[in-house]
C-alpha positions as CSV (number, residue, x, y, z in Angstrom):
1,M,-24.1,1.1,-0.8
2,P,-22.6,-2.3,0.2
3,P,-18.9,-2.6,0.7
4,I,-16.8,-3.6,-2.3
5,S,-15.6,-7.2,-2.2
6,R,-12.3,-8.3,-3.7
7,K,-14.2,-10.3,-6.3
8,S,-15.8,-7.1,-7.7
9,Y,-12.6,-5.3,-8.6
10,T,-12.1,-4.6,-12.3
11,E,-8.8,-5.4,-13.9
12,E,-8.0,-1.7,-14.0
13,E,-8.7,-1.5,-10.2
14,K,-6.6,-4.6,-9.6
15,Q,-3.7,-3.0,-11.4
16,F,-4.1,0.3,-9.5
17,L,-3.9,-1.6,-6.2
18,R,-0.8,-3.5,-7.4
19,N,0.8,-0.3,-8.5
20,I,0.3,1.2,-5.0
21,G,2.0,-1.9,-3.5
22,Y,4.9,-1.5,-5.9
23,K,5.3,2.2,-5.0
24,I,5.2,1.4,-1.3
25,Q,7.8,-1.4,-1.7
26,F,10.0,1.0,-3.7
27,F,10.0,3.8,-1.1
28,R,10.4,1.3,1.7
29,K,13.5,-0.3,0.2
30,R,14.9,3.2,-0.6
31,R,14.5,4.1,3.0
32,G,16.2,0.8,4.0
33,L,13.3,-0.4,6.0
34,S,12.0,-4.0,6.4
35,Q,8.3,-4.7,6.1
36,N,8.2,-5.2,9.8
37,E,9.8,-1.8,10.5
38,L,7.4,-0.1,8.1
39,A,4.5,-1.8,9.8
40,E,5.6,-0.6,13.2
41,K,6.2,3.0,12.0
42,A,2.8,3.1,10.2
43,D,1.0,1.4,13.1
44,L,-0.2,-1.4,10.8
45,S,0.4,-5.1,11.0
46,Y,3.3,-6.8,9.2
47,T,0.7,-9.0,7.4
48,T,-1.0,-5.9,6.0
49,I,2.2,-4.5,4.7
50,S,3.1,-7.9,3.3
51,H,-0.2,-8.2,1.5
52,I,-0.1,-4.7,0.1
53,E,3.4,-5.3,-1.4
54,S,2.5,-8.7,-2.8
55,T,1.3,-9.3,-6.3
56,S,-2.1,-10.3,-5.0
57,V,-4.8,-7.7,-4.9
58,Y,-5.3,-6.2,-1.5
59,G,-7.7,-3.3,-0.9
60,L,-6.5,-0.7,1.6
61,S,-8.0,2.3,3.2
62,I,-7.0,5.8,2.5
63,I,-5.9,6.0,6.2
64,A,-3.6,3.1,5.6
65,V,-2.1,5.0,2.6
66,Y,-1.7,8.1,4.7
67,R,0.0,6.2,7.6
68,I,2.4,4.4,5.2
69,A,3.2,7.6,3.4
70,K,4.0,9.4,6.7
71,A,6.1,6.5,7.9
72,L,8.0,6.6,4.6
73,D,8.3,10.4,4.8
74,V,6.6,11.0,1.5
75,D,3.5,12.8,0.4
76,P,0.5,10.4,0.1
77,S,0.1,11.5,-3.5
78,Q,3.4,10.0,-4.3
79,L,2.0,6.5,-3.6
80,L,-1.1,7.2,-5.8
81,T,0.4,8.6,-8.9
82,F,2.1,6.6,-11.7
83,N,4.1,7.7,-14.7
């Protein structure tokens, strides 16, 4: 199966990715971390964190979600569930 390109995301998938970004931003701010600090703690680039938290659609790996969750001291499921 070929990799999914950004152009092939459905509107529902786009909103899902935005929601993950909003959750990451929420927990980051609650922890008092800058995007750069989170990037360092998660062993990701500042640009990656910036893109994830922006309103643009940015696909991310499950490993990135795991690293970010651990850096924020939350369970990864907290970044993937929405009420």
